[in-house]
C-alpha positions in Angstrom: -0.1 0.1 0.2 1.0 3.5 -0.8 2.3 6.2 1.9 -0.6 8.4 0.7 -3.2 5.8 0.7 -2.5 5.3 4.0 -3.1 8.3 5.1 -6.2 8.7 3.2 -7.1 6.1 5.0 -6.0 7.1 7.9 -8.0 10.4 7.6 -11.0 8.9 6.7 -11.2 6.4 10.0 -10.4 8.8 12.3 -13.4 11.0 10.5 -15.9 7.9 11.6 -15.5 9.3 15.3 -17.2 12.4 14.2 -20.9 10.6 13.4 -21.1 9.6 17.2 -20.0 12.5 18.7 -23.4 13.9 16.1 -25.9 10.7 18.0 -23.8 11.8 21.5 -25.5 15.6 21.3 -28.1 15.1 19.7 -28.7 12.8 22.7 -27.9 15.5 25.9 -30.1 18.1 23.8 -32.9 15.7 23.1 -32.7 14.4 27.4 -32.1 17.9 28.2 -35.4 19.1 26.7 -37.3 15.9 28.3 -35.7 16.9 31.7 -36.6 21.5 31.2 -40.5 19.6 30.2 -40.6 17.6 33.0 -39.7 19.9 35.2 -39.3 23.1 34.5 -38.1 24.9 37.7 -34.9 22.7 37.1 -34.3 24.8 34.3 -31.2 26.8 35.6 -29.3 23.4 37.1 -30.0 21.4 34.5 -28.9 23.9 31.6 -25.8 24.1 33.1 -24.6 20.6 32.9 -26.4 19.8 29.2 -24.0 22.5 28.0 -21.1 21.4 29.8 -21.8 17.8 28.7 -22.5 19.6 25.1 -18.8 21.0 25.5 -16.7 17.9 26.5 -18.9 16.0 23.6 -17.2 18.5 21.0 -13.6 18.4 22.4 -13.6 15.1 20.8 -14.9 16.5 18.1 -11.8 18.6 17.6 -9.7 16.5 18.7 -11.2 13.6 16.2 -10.7 16.7 13.4 -7.3 17.1 15.0 -5.8 14.0 13.9 -7.7 13.7 11.0 -6.3 17.2 9.7 -2.6 16.0 10.8 -2.7 12.8 9.3 -3.3 14.0 5.6 -1.2 17.2 6.4 1.6 16.1 8.4 2.1 12.8 8.3 
């Protein structure tokens, strides 16, 4: 296998993590809306936790993207 082909395959595999991140963010916001709909009084506490979960999940997407870009342009 040529080195260029291996780089492209590796970057493609690294980007597969973005699909999982999309599903995770959808689940986080679905649970957030569900919990606020069930108990509107707890909105202030639940919203902060939901945004923290979103930020941590989005960080995984950024790490996967950095790995893909490193594979494409550095190695």
